[in-house]
C-alpha positions as CSV (number, residue, x, y, z in Angstrom):
1,M,75.3,104.1,91.3
2,N,74.1,107.7,92.0
3,K,71.0,106.2,92.4
4,Q,72.1,104.2,95.3
5,I,73.9,106.8,96.9
6,D,71.1,109.3,97.0
7,L,68.8,106.6,98.4
8,I,71.1,106.3,101.4
9,T,71.1,109.7,102.3
10,T,67.4,109.7,102.4
11,L,67.9,107.2,105.1
12,N,67.8,108.2,109.3
13,S,71.1,108.3,111.0
14,S,70.9,104.8,112.8
15,Q,70.2,103.1,109.5
16,Q,73.2,105.0,107.7
17,K,75.4,104.0,110.7
18,A,74.2,100.5,110.2
19,I,75.2,100.5,106.6
20,K,78.7,102.3,106.7
21,T,80.3,100.6,109.8
22,I,81.9,97.5,107.8
23,E,84.7,96.2,109.8
24,G,84.6,94.1,112.8
25,P,81.2,92.3,114.3
26,V,78.3,94.7,114.0
27,M,75.2,93.8,115.7
28,I,71.8,95.3,114.7
29,N,68.8,95.6,117.0
30,A,66.0,96.4,114.6
31,G,62.5,96.5,115.9
32,P,59.4,95.8,113.8
33,G,58.6,98.5,111.0
34,T,62.3,99.9,111.5
35,G,63.4,99.0,107.9
36,K,65.8,95.9,108.4
37,T,65.6,94.9,104.7
38,L,66.2,98.3,103.2
39,T,68.9,98.6,105.6
40,L,70.6,95.3,104.8
41,I,70.2,95.7,100.9
42,N,71.8,99.0,101.2
43,R,74.8,97.9,103.2
44,I,75.5,95.3,100.6
45,L,75.4,98.0,97.9
46,Y,77.5,100.4,99.9
47,M,80.2,97.8,100.4
48,I,80.3,96.8,96.7
49,F,80.0,100.5,95.1
50,E,81.8,102.6,97.8
51,K,84.2,100.1,99.4
52,N,85.2,98.2,96.5
53,I,84.6,95.1,98.0
54,S,84.6,92.1,95.8
55,P,81.0,90.6,96.0
56,E,82.7,87.0,95.8
57,T,84.1,87.6,99.4
58,I,80.6,88.7,100.9
59,L,78.2,85.9,102.2
60,V,74.3,86.6,102.8
61,L,72.5,84.5,104.9
62,T,69.0,84.1,105.5
63,F,66.3,81.6,107.1
64,T,63.9,81.2,104.2
65,E,64.4,80.9,100.6
66,K,61.6,83.6,100.3
67,A,63.7,86.2,102.1
68,A,66.9,85.2,100.1
69,Q,64.8,85.6,96.8
70,E,63.6,89.3,97.9
71,I,67.1,90.4,98.8
72,K,68.3,88.9,95.1
73,D,65.7,90.4,93.4
74,R,66.5,93.8,94.9
75,L,70.0,93.6,94.0
76,N,69.1,92.4,90.5
77,N,67.7,96.1,90.1
78,Y,71.6,97.2,90.3
79,K,72.7,94.3,88.0
80,A,73.9,96.8,85.3
81,D,76.6,98.2,87.7
82,L,77.1,95.1,89.9
83,P,80.0,93.0,88.8
84,Q,78.3,89.8,90.4
85,I,75.7,89.4,93.0
86,P,77.2,87.9,96.5
87,F,76.2,84.4,97.6
88,V,72.5,84.9,99.3
89,G,70.7,82.1,100.6
90,T,69.8,80.1,103.3
91,F,72.0,77.8,105.7
92,H,70.9,74.8,104.1
93,A,71.8,76.0,100.5
94,L,75.2,77.3,101.8
95,G,75.7,73.9,103.2
96,Y,74.6,72.0,99.9
97,K,77.0,74.2,97.8
98,I,79.9,73.3,99.8
99,L,79.3,69.6,100.2
100,N,78.1,69.2,96.5
101,K,81.7,69.8,95.3
102,K,82.9,66.6,97.8
103,Y,79.5,64.5,97.7
104,K,78.2,64.9,93.9
105,D,75.0,63.2,94.8
106,I,73.0,64.7,97.8
107,K,69.5,63.6,98.2
108,L,67.7,65.6,100.8
109,I,64.5,63.7,102.0
110,D,61.2,65.8,101.5
111,E,58.6,66.6,104.4
112,K,56.3,63.8,103.3
113,Q,58.9,61.3,103.4
114,R,60.3,62.3,106.3
115,K,56.7,61.9,108.3
116,K,56.7,58.6,106.8
117,N,60.1,57.5,108.0
118,I,59.2,58.7,111.5
119,R,56.0,56.6,111.4
120,E,58.0,53.6,110.5
121,C,60.0,54.0,113.3
122,M,57.3,54.5,115.6
123,K,56.1,51.1,114.6
124,S,59.2,49.1,116.6
125,E,58.3,47.7,119.8
126,S,61.8,49.0,121.2
127,I,60.5,52.2,121.3
128,E,59.7,53.6,124.9
129,S,56.5,54.8,126.0
130,P,57.4,58.6,126.6
131,L,57.8,59.0,122.7
132,R,54.8,57.0,121.9
133,E,52.8,59.6,123.4
134,L,53.8,62.1,120.7
135,D,52.9,62.9,117.0
136,T,54.8,62.6,114.2
137,K,55.4,66.7,114.0
138,E,56.4,66.5,117.8
139,L,58.9,63.8,117.2
140,G,60.3,65.6,114.0
141,L,60.9,68.6,116.2
142,I,62.9,66.7,118.7
143,I,65.1,64.7,116.3
144,S,65.9,68.1,114.8
145,K,66.8,69.7,118.2
146,Y,68.6,66.6,119.1
147,K,70.7,66.9,115.9
148,N,71.4,70.6,116.4
149,F,72.2,70.3,119.9
150,S,69.5,72.5,121.3
151,I,68.1,69.7,123.8
152,K,68.6,71.1,127.0
153,S,68.7,68.3,130.0
154,S,65.8,70.2,131.4
155,D,63.6,69.6,128.4
156,Y,63.1,65.7,128.7
157,K,63.4,63.6,131.6
158,N,65.5,60.8,129.7
159,Q,67.2,61.7,126.7
160,S,68.6,58.2,126.3
161,H,65.0,57.4,124.5
162,I,65.9,60.3,122.1
163,K,69.2,59.1,121.2
164,K,67.8,55.6,120.5
165,F,65.0,57.0,118.4
166,T,67.2,59.4,116.4
167,K,69.5,56.5,115.7
168,K,66.7,54.3,114.3
169,Y,65.7,57.4,112.5
170,D,69.0,57.7,110.7
171,K,69.7,54.3,110.1
172,L,66.5,54.0,107.7
173,L,67.7,57.4,106.2
174,K,71.3,55.7,105.3
175,K,69.1,52.9,103.8
176,Q,67.2,55.1,101.5
177,N,70.6,57.3,100.6
178,L,69.1,60.4,101.9
179,L,69.9,63.1,104.1
180,D,67.6,65.4,106.0
181,F,68.1,69.0,106.6
182,D,70.1,68.8,110.0
183,D,72.4,66.2,108.8
184,L,73.2,68.6,106.0
185,L,74.3,71.3,108.4
186,L,76.3,68.6,110.6
187,K,77.8,67.3,107.4
188,T,78.6,71.1,106.6
189,Y,79.8,71.9,110.0
190,K,82.3,68.6,110.2
191,F,83.6,69.2,106.6
192,I,84.7,72.8,107.4
193,K,86.0,71.8,110.6
194,D,87.9,69.1,109.5
195,N,89.4,71.0,106.5
196,P,90.6,74.3,107.6
197,K,92.8,74.9,104.6
198,L,91.4,73.5,101.1
199,S,92.2,74.3,97.3
200,P,90.3,77.4,96.0
201,T,87.8,74.9,94.5
202,Y,86.4,74.3,98.0
203,Q,86.6,77.7,98.9
204,Y,84.4,78.8,102.0
205,K,86.1,81.3,103.8
206,F,84.2,84.8,103.4
207,D,85.9,88.4,104.2
208,Y,82.2,89.5,105.3
209,I,79.5,87.8,106.6
210,L,75.8,89.1,106.8
211,I,73.3,87.5,108.7
212,D,69.6,88.3,108.5
213,E,66.6,87.7,111.3
214,F,69.5,86.2,113.6
215,Q,67.2,85.8,116.2
216,D,66.1,82.5,114.8
217,I,69.8,81.1,114.7
218,N,70.3,77.5,116.5
219,P,73.6,76.2,118.0
220,I,75.0,74.4,115.0
221,Q,74.2,77.3,112.7
222,F,76.1,79.5,115.4
223,K,79.2,77.1,115.2
224,I,79.4,77.0,111.1
225,I,79.5,80.9,111.4
226,K,82.4,81.1,113.6
227,L,84.4,78.6,111.3
228,L,83.6,80.6,108.1
229,L,84.5,83.9,109.8
230,N,88.3,85.0,108.7
231,K,90.2,86.4,111.3
232,E,89.1,90.0,111.3
233,N,85.7,89.1,112.4
234,N,83.9,90.8,109.8
235,I,80.4,89.8,110.7
236,F,76.9,91.8,110.5
237,I,74.0,90.6,112.4
238,I,70.6,92.1,112.1
239,G,67.4,91.1,113.9
240,D,65.0,91.7,117.1
241,P,65.3,89.8,120.3
242,L,61.6,90.4,121.0
243,Q,60.8,88.4,117.8
244,S,62.4,85.3,118.8
245,I,59.8,82.8,118.5
246,Y,61.2,79.5,117.4
247,S,62.9,77.9,120.6
248,F,60.6,75.0,119.8
249,R,62.8,74.4,116.5
250,G,66.1,75.0,118.7
251,S,66.6,78.7,118.1
252,Y,68.4,80.7,121.0
253,P,66.1,83.0,122.7
254,N,69.3,85.0,124.2
255,I,71.4,84.7,121.2
256,F,72.4,88.6,121.1
257,K,73.7,88.4,124.6
258,L,75.6,85.2,123.4
259,F,77.0,87.0,120.2
260,K,78.4,89.6,122.4
261,N,80.0,87.2,124.7
262,E,81.7,85.7,122.0
263,F,82.7,88.9,120.2
264,P,83.5,91.4,122.9
265,Q,84.4,94.2,120.2
266,T,81.0,94.2,118.6
267,R,79.5,97.8,117.8
268,D,75.8,97.7,118.9
269,I,73.4,99.7,116.8
270,T,69.6,100.1,117.3
271,L,67.3,100.8,114.6
272,D,64.4,102.5,116.8
273,I,62.2,104.7,114.3
274,N,59.1,102.6,113.3
275,Y,57.7,103.6,110.0
276,R,54.7,100.8,110.0
277,S,52.5,101.6,112.7
278,T,50.3,104.2,114.4
279,P,51.6,105.8,117.7
280,E,48.8,103.6,119.7
281,I,50.1,100.5,118.4
282,I,53.6,101.0,119.1
283,E,52.7,102.3,122.6
284,I,50.6,99.4,123.4
285,S,52.8,96.4,122.2
286,H,56.0,98.5,124.3
287,N,53.8,97.8,127.4
288,L,54.6,94.0,126.8
289,F,58.2,94.7,127.5
290,P,58.6,98.0,129.1
291,K,62.4,97.8,130.1
292,T,63.1,97.7,126.3
293,L,63.9,101.0,124.1
294,K,60.3,102.4,123.0
295,L,60.5,102.7,119.5
296,K,59.5,106.3,118.0
297,N,56.6,106.7,115.6
298,N,57.1,108.4,112.1
299,L,53.6,108.1,111.1
300,Q,51.9,111.3,112.0
301,E,47.9,109.7,111.6
302,H,46.2,108.0,114.5
303,G,44.9,104.5,114.7
304,K,43.4,102.6,117.7
305,V,43.7,99.5,119.4
306,E,40.6,97.8,121.0
307,V,39.8,95.0,123.1
308,V,36.4,93.7,122.8
309,K,34.2,91.3,124.6
310,T,32.1,89.0,122.7
311,Q,29.4,86.4,123.5
312,N,31.1,83.2,121.9
313,E,33.5,82.3,118.8
314,Y,30.5,82.8,116.4
315,T,29.9,86.2,117.3
316,E,33.5,86.9,117.5
317,S,33.2,86.3,113.8
318,D,30.6,88.3,113.1
319,F,32.1,91.4,114.7
320,I,35.4,90.9,112.7
321,L,33.2,90.4,109.5
322,K,30.9,93.5,110.6
323,E,34.1,95.5,110.9
324,I,35.8,94.7,107.3
325,D,32.4,95.4,105.9
326,K,32.5,99.0,107.3
327,K,35.8,99.8,106.0
328,I,35.3,98.2,102.7
329,G,32.1,100.3,102.3
330,G,29.4,98.1,102.8
331,I,25.9,98.6,104.3
332,G,27.7,99.8,107.7
333,M,29.8,102.3,105.8
334,L,27.7,105.2,107.3
335,E,28.8,104.4,110.9
336,S,32.6,104.6,110.4
337,S,33.2,108.2,110.1
338,E,35.2,108.6,113.4
339,V,38.3,110.7,113.2
340,W,40.8,107.9,113.4
341,E,39.9,106.5,110.1
342,H,42.6,105.7,107.7
343,Q,43.3,108.6,105.3
344,D,43.7,106.2,102.2
345,K,40.2,105.9,101.0
346,K,41.1,102.8,98.8
347,I,40.8,99.7,101.5
348,N,41.2,96.5,99.9
349,F,40.3,92.8,101.5
350,S,44.2,92.4,101.3
351,D,44.5,95.0,104.0
352,F,42.7,92.7,106.8
353,A,44.4,89.8,108.5
354,V,42.6,87.7,111.2
355,M,45.0,86.0,113.7
356,Y,44.8,83.3,116.3
357,R,47.3,81.0,118.4
358,L,46.0,77.8,117.4
359,H,44.6,76.6,114.0
360,Y,41.3,75.1,115.5
361,L,40.2,78.6,116.2
362,N,39.5,79.4,112.4
363,I,36.9,76.8,112.1
364,P,33.9,78.9,112.8
365,L,35.8,82.1,111.2
366,K,36.2,80.0,107.7
367,K,32.2,79.3,108.1
368,K,31.1,82.8,108.7
369,F,33.6,83.9,105.7
370,K,32.0,81.3,103.6
371,D,28.4,82.4,104.1
372,S,29.5,86.3,103.8
373,G,30.9,86.1,100.4
374,I,34.0,87.9,101.6
375,P,37.1,86.4,99.8
376,Y,39.9,84.9,102.3
377,Q,42.9,82.6,102.1
378,V,43.8,80.5,105.0
379,I,47.5,80.5,105.7
380,G,49.5,77.2,106.9
381,A,47.6,73.8,108.0
382,G,44.4,75.1,107.3
383,S,45.1,76.2,103.8
384,I,43.5,74.3,100.6
385,Y,46.9,73.6,99.4
386,N,47.4,71.1,102.3
387,Q,43.8,69.4,102.0
388,P,44.4,65.8,100.6
389,A,42.4,66.1,97.5
390,I,43.8,69.3,96.2
391,S,47.2,67.9,97.3
392,F,46.7,64.7,95.2
393,I,45.7,67.0,91.9
394,I,48.8,69.2,92.8
395,S,51.1,66.0,93.0
396,C,49.4,64.8,89.6
397,L,50.3,68.2,88.0
398,K,54.0,67.8,89.2
399,F,54.3,64.6,87.3
400,L,53.0,65.9,84.5
401,N,55.4,68.7,84.5
402,K,58.5,67.0,85.2
403,Q,57.5,62.9,84.8
404,D,60.3,61.8,87.2
405,N,60.4,59.3,89.8
406,E,60.3,61.6,92.6
407,S,56.9,63.2,91.4
408,F,55.6,59.9,90.8
409,R,56.3,58.9,94.3
410,E,54.6,61.7,95.4
411,I,51.3,60.7,93.6
412,I,51.9,57.2,95.3
413,E,52.2,58.5,98.9
414,S,49.5,61.2,98.8
415,T,47.5,60.9,101.8
416,F,44.0,61.3,99.6
417,I,45.0,57.8,98.0
418,K,45.3,56.3,101.3
419,L,41.8,57.7,102.9
420,S,39.9,54.8,102.7
421,E,39.5,51.6,100.6
422,Q,36.4,52.9,99.2
423,I,38.2,55.8,97.8
424,K,41.1,53.7,96.4
425,N,38.8,51.3,94.8
426,K,37.3,54.1,92.8
427,I,40.5,55.8,91.8
428,F,42.2,52.9,90.3
429,H,41.1,50.4,87.4
430,T,42.4,47.2,86.5
431,P,43.4,47.0,82.6
432,D,46.5,45.3,82.0
433,Y,49.1,48.3,80.6
434,E,52.6,48.3,80.3
435,F,54.4,50.5,83.0
436,Y,56.5,53.6,81.9
437,P,59.9,52.6,82.3
438,R,60.4,55.5,84.8
439,A,58.0,54.2,87.2
440,K,59.7,50.9,87.5
441,E,62.2,52.1,89.8
442,I,59.5,52.8,92.8
443,L,57.2,50.1,92.3
444,N,59.0,47.9,94.7
445,Q,57.8,50.0,97.4
446,K,54.4,47.6,97.8
447,E,52.4,50.8,98.7
448,L,50.0,49.8,95.9
449,N,49.7,46.3,94.1
450,N,50.9,46.1,90.5
451,T,47.6,46.4,88.8
452,Q,47.0,49.7,90.8
453,H,50.4,51.0,89.6
454,R,49.6,50.4,86.0
455,S,46.2,52.1,86.4
456,L,47.6,55.1,87.9
457,E,50.5,55.1,85.5
458,K,47.7,55.0,82.5
459,N,45.6,57.7,83.7
460,I,48.6,59.9,83.7
461,S,49.5,58.9,80.5
462,N,46.1,59.6,79.0
463,I,46.1,63.3,80.5
464,N,49.8,63.6,79.0
465,K,48.9,62.7,75.8
466,L,45.9,65.0,75.7
467,I,47.9,67.8,76.8
468,N,50.4,67.6,74.1
469,S,47.9,66.8,71.2
470,E,45.1,69.6,72.6
471,K,47.1,72.2,74.0
472,L,45.1,72.0,77.0
473,K,44.7,74.8,79.4
474,L,45.4,74.3,83.1
475,T,41.8,74.3,84.1
476,E,41.1,71.6,81.5
477,V,44.0,69.3,82.7
478,V,42.7,69.8,86.4
479,S,39.2,68.6,85.2
480,L,40.7,65.8,83.4
481,V,42.5,64.9,86.7
482,I,39.1,65.1,88.7
483,E,37.3,62.8,85.9
484,L,39.6,60.3,85.1
485,F,40.3,59.4,89.1
486,N,36.7,59.8,89.6
487,L,37.1,62.7,92.3
488,E,33.6,64.3,91.4
489,K,31.8,62.3,94.2
490,Y,34.7,63.1,96.8
491,F,33.9,66.9,96.0
492,N,30.4,66.3,96.1
493,E,30.0,64.9,99.5
494,N,29.4,68.3,101.4
495,T,29.4,72.1,100.8
496,Q,32.9,72.6,102.4
497,K,34.6,70.2,99.8
498,K,32.7,71.7,96.8
499,Q,33.7,75.2,98.1
500,M,37.5,74.1,98.4
501,L,37.5,72.7,95.1
502,N,35.7,76.2,93.4
503,E,38.4,78.0,95.5
504,F,41.1,76.1,93.7
505,K,39.8,76.4,90.4
506,S,39.5,80.4,90.7
507,I,43.1,80.3,91.6
508,I,44.3,78.3,88.4
509,L,42.2,80.1,86.4
510,R,44.8,83.0,86.0
511,F,47.5,80.7,84.6
512,D,44.9,79.5,81.5
513,R,46.3,82.6,79.7
514,F,49.8,81.0,79.6
515,E,50.9,77.7,77.1
516,N,52.6,76.6,79.9
517,G,50.0,76.9,82.5
518,I,51.1,73.9,84.6
519,E,55.0,75.0,85.0
520,K,53.7,78.4,85.7
521,F,51.4,77.5,88.5
522,L,54.1,75.3,90.0
523,V,56.2,78.0,90.0
524,Y,53.8,80.3,91.8
525,L,53.0,77.6,94.3
526,R,56.7,77.2,95.3
527,N,57.0,80.9,95.9
528,I,53.9,81.0,98.1
529,E,54.9,77.7,99.9
530,Q,57.6,79.5,101.3
531,N,55.3,81.6,103.4
532,D,52.8,78.9,104.6
533,F,51.1,79.5,101.2
534,Y,50.7,83.2,101.6
535,D,49.7,85.1,98.4
536,N,50.2,88.7,98.5
537,N,49.1,89.3,95.3
538,V,45.3,88.4,95.8
539,D,42.7,90.6,97.2
540,K,41.6,88.4,99.9
541,V,41.3,88.7,103.8
542,T,44.2,86.6,105.4
543,L,43.4,83.9,108.1
544,L,46.5,83.1,110.0
545,T,48.4,81.8,113.2
546,M,50.3,84.2,115.0
547,H,53.5,82.3,114.0
548,A,52.8,82.5,110.5
549,A,52.3,86.3,111.0
550,K,56.1,87.0,111.4
551,G,57.5,89.2,108.6
552,L,54.0,90.0,107.2
553,E,52.0,93.5,107.8
554,F,48.5,94.7,107.1
555,K,46.4,97.9,107.8
556,Y,44.2,96.0,109.9
557,V,44.5,93.3,112.3
558,F,42.1,91.2,114.5
559,I,43.7,89.0,117.1
560,C,41.3,86.0,118.3
561,G,40.9,84.0,121.4
562,F,42.7,86.5,123.7
563,E,41.7,84.1,126.8
564,E,43.3,82.1,129.5
565,E,44.8,79.0,128.1
566,L,44.7,80.4,124.6
567,I,47.2,83.5,124.8
568,P,49.5,82.6,126.4
569,Y,49.2,79.2,125.1
570,M,50.1,77.3,128.0
571,K,51.2,73.5,128.1
572,K,54.0,71.2,129.8
573,D,56.9,72.8,127.7
574,S,55.4,76.3,127.0
575,D,57.7,79.5,127.9
576,I,55.7,82.4,129.2
577,N,58.2,84.8,127.4
578,E,58.1,83.2,124.1
579,E,54.2,83.4,124.3
580,K,54.6,87.1,125.3
581,R,56.8,87.7,122.2
582,L,54.3,86.0,119.9
583,F,51.6,88.2,121.0
584,Y,54.0,90.9,120.6
585,I,54.9,89.9,116.9
586,A,50.8,89.7,116.2
587,L,50.1,93.1,117.4
588,T,53.1,94.8,115.6
589,R,51.9,93.4,112.1
590,A,49.0,96.5,112.3
591,K,49.9,99.3,110.8
592,N,46.6,101.3,111.5
593,S,44.6,99.6,113.9
594,A,44.1,96.4,115.8
595,W,41.0,94.7,117.4
596,I,42.0,91.8,120.2
597,L,38.8,89.8,120.9
598,Y,38.0,87.6,123.8
599,T,34.7,85.6,124.6
600,K,32.5,85.2,127.5
601,R,32.1,81.5,126.5
602,R,34.1,79.3,123.7
603,N,33.5,75.8,123.0
604,K,30.3,76.1,125.4
605,T,32.7,76.8,128.3
606,E,33.2,79.9,130.4
607,S,36.3,82.1,129.4
608,K,38.4,84.5,131.1
609,I,40.3,87.3,129.3
610,S,44.0,86.9,129.0
611,P,46.6,87.8,131.8
612,F,48.1,89.8,129.1
613,F,45.4,92.1,129.3
614,E,46.7,93.8,132.5
615,L,50.2,94.5,131.1
616,I,48.8,96.3,127.9
617,K,46.6,98.5,129.7
618,S,46.7,102.2,128.8
619,K,45.0,105.2,128.1
620,N,45.0,104.5,124.6
621,L,43.4,101.3,124.9
622,I,39.6,100.9,124.2
623,H,37.9,98.2,126.2
624,K,34.5,97.7,125.0
625,T,31.9,95.1,124.8
626,D,30.2,94.1,121.5
627,K,27.0,95.2,120.7
628,A,25.9,91.7,120.2
629,L,26.5,90.8,123.8
630,E,25.1,93.9,125.0
631,S,21.9,93.0,123.0
632,L,21.8,89.4,123.9
633,K,22.0,90.9,127.9
634,T,19.3,93.0,127.3
635,K,17.1,90.1,125.8
636,Q,18.2,88.0,128.9
637,E,17.2,90.8,131.4
638,K,13.5,91.4,129.6
639,L,13.1,87.8,129.7
640,K,14.1,87.2,133.4
641,Q,11.9,90.5,134.1
642,K,8.9,88.7,132.1
643,K,9.2,85.6,134.1
644,S,9.2,87.6,137.4
645,Q,6.0,89.5,136.5
646,I,4.1,86.2,135.3
647,K,4.8,84.4,139.0
648,L,2.8,87.6,140.4
649,F,-0.5,86.0,138.8
C-alpha cells in the first residue's frame, strides 16, 4: 500500500487532482503523452486503498480488450493487497456479462461470418443500387452506425435503403442464432432499461464508473452508461477530443461537450504536461489546433521535425531506409553527428515507425525493406496474418488446438480454399474416410462437397495423430500442414510469397521450445490481434496506417504521402477536421524526431504538398529537399546543357 501512496506523490499536481477527485462527474482532458493510463490506474488504487471503496462497486470500461488487459495486469501488481479487482473490460464484455445471466447461450458472430452474411444479403435483387456500389467493409460500417443510432440524416440521401438492408441482414442472423456486436449493445441497453430494479443476481448498478478513451464512445454506449449510473452520478471519463478519429464507426467528435451538457456539475481537469515528445514535436503538432491549450514539454533534450521533398514513392522509401541505417549505425553513421541526436546510444529497429494514410502506400516500402534486409512488421490489412495462405495455416492450428466445430468452419470458409479451382483441386484428395463426429454438424453448409470434407478432415486427423505420437514442435506441425495440403507450389510461385512464408516461420520458431507450442502461439496471436497484429516485443521497424498508430509511440516516426488528396484524404463523406486530428495523432506518436515526406511525382502523376503544410509552418520546422532529388535535378540540368551544346555544331 505504501508503494502506491509513494507513487501518487511523484505525480504532477493535475494528475493528483484527477486521482483524488472522487465524487460526482469528473472529466479529464488528457493530451498525448500526459500519463493517461498511469492516472487511471492510480485513481482505481486510490479509491480502493485510501477511500475504502469496495472494488465490486467500481466499473472500468475500455474500448479494446488489449487496453482492458493492460489495466488488469497493472492492478495485479497489487493483488496481494487488493481484496479483489474491479470489473475491467470493454462495453461488449460488460454487455455479455449482463445478458448471459438471462440468455444462457449467447453466440456472437465473428468478422469472417459477418462479411459472408453481408455478401449473402447483397445477392438479393431487391437491394437498391446506392448500396450495391459499396463493398463489404463499407456496408458493415453502415449497418453498425444504423444500429447504434449514429447515422445522421445528412449522411445518406435515402435511409430507407439502409433500414431494408439491415432488416435482411438481421433476419439472416436470427436464422443462424447469432448476434453481432451491435446487437449485444442494443440488447444490453433494452434489458437494463426494461428492468430498472432487479435481484442481486442481475446486479449491474455501480457506485463508480470510470471510462478510458472517452472520445471513442458512440450513442448507444452513452445511453448504457447513463442507465448504469447511480443517483450520485459518480462518473470519471478520461480521453482527448483531439484524438477522436472514429466517426466512421459512429463515435461523437463533440462527445466532451455533450457530456458537460448532460452533467452540468462536471469538474473539468486537464493533464497538460507531455512526458513523451521533444519540444519541437509538441510545438509543431500544436500548430494544427492553435486555439487549444498547448502542452508543456517535460523532456529537456531536443529533436527535430523535417518536411522532406523527394522525387517519387521509391526515393521516398530510400530516404527512410538511409535515415534508419544512419541511426542504427550502418554505413552512414558518420554522417549523423548532429547536436540533436538522441542521447540514448542504443537504438533498435523497433524504435522506428513508418506511417501512411492508405494501405496501398506501403507497397514500395515493403519492396524496399525486403531488398534492404532491415526487419519490419506490417500492421493491419497488410499483415502476413491476414494473407490467405497464412490465415489458412492458422485456421488449421486453431482446429488442432481445440478440435471444435467453430475452428473447422473457419478452415472451410478460408479465403485461401476459395482462391481458385486449381488450388482447391490440389488441396483435396478423394479417399473415402469416415467423418469426425464433430464435423457432421457443419457439413450441410454445402460449401464443399462430401468428398472434400472427408479429405480435409482426414488430413487434419493425420497431423493430429502425429502431434500426439511424435511430440512435434510447432514448426514441424506447420511444415506438415504445408506438405499435406500441397501448399509448397503456392509459396514457390513468386519471391513475395516465399518471403511471406519465411517471415511466418521465423515468428513461430520462438514457440518450438514449448511443449504446447500451438496453444502458446495462438495465445500470442490473440494478444497482438487486439492492435492489428502489432508486436511490441520484436525488434522490427513498424509499417502502419495512421489509424492503427493510435495508442502507440516510437522514438522516430516517418509519415509518407504528405500530399494533396492523401493527407487529408478527401472523399465524398470525409471530415477535414477528423483528417487533421488523424495527422495530429501520427505526428504525436514520435518521441524524438519526425520526418514528413512528400513526392514530386507519385504513381507517375504530379503531386502537390499537403494543404496541412501551411498549418504546421514554424521556425522549428525544417523544410528540405532529398539529396536524391537534388542529384536528379543536377543530372537533368547537365543533360539539358549537353543537348544545347550539341545543337551548336
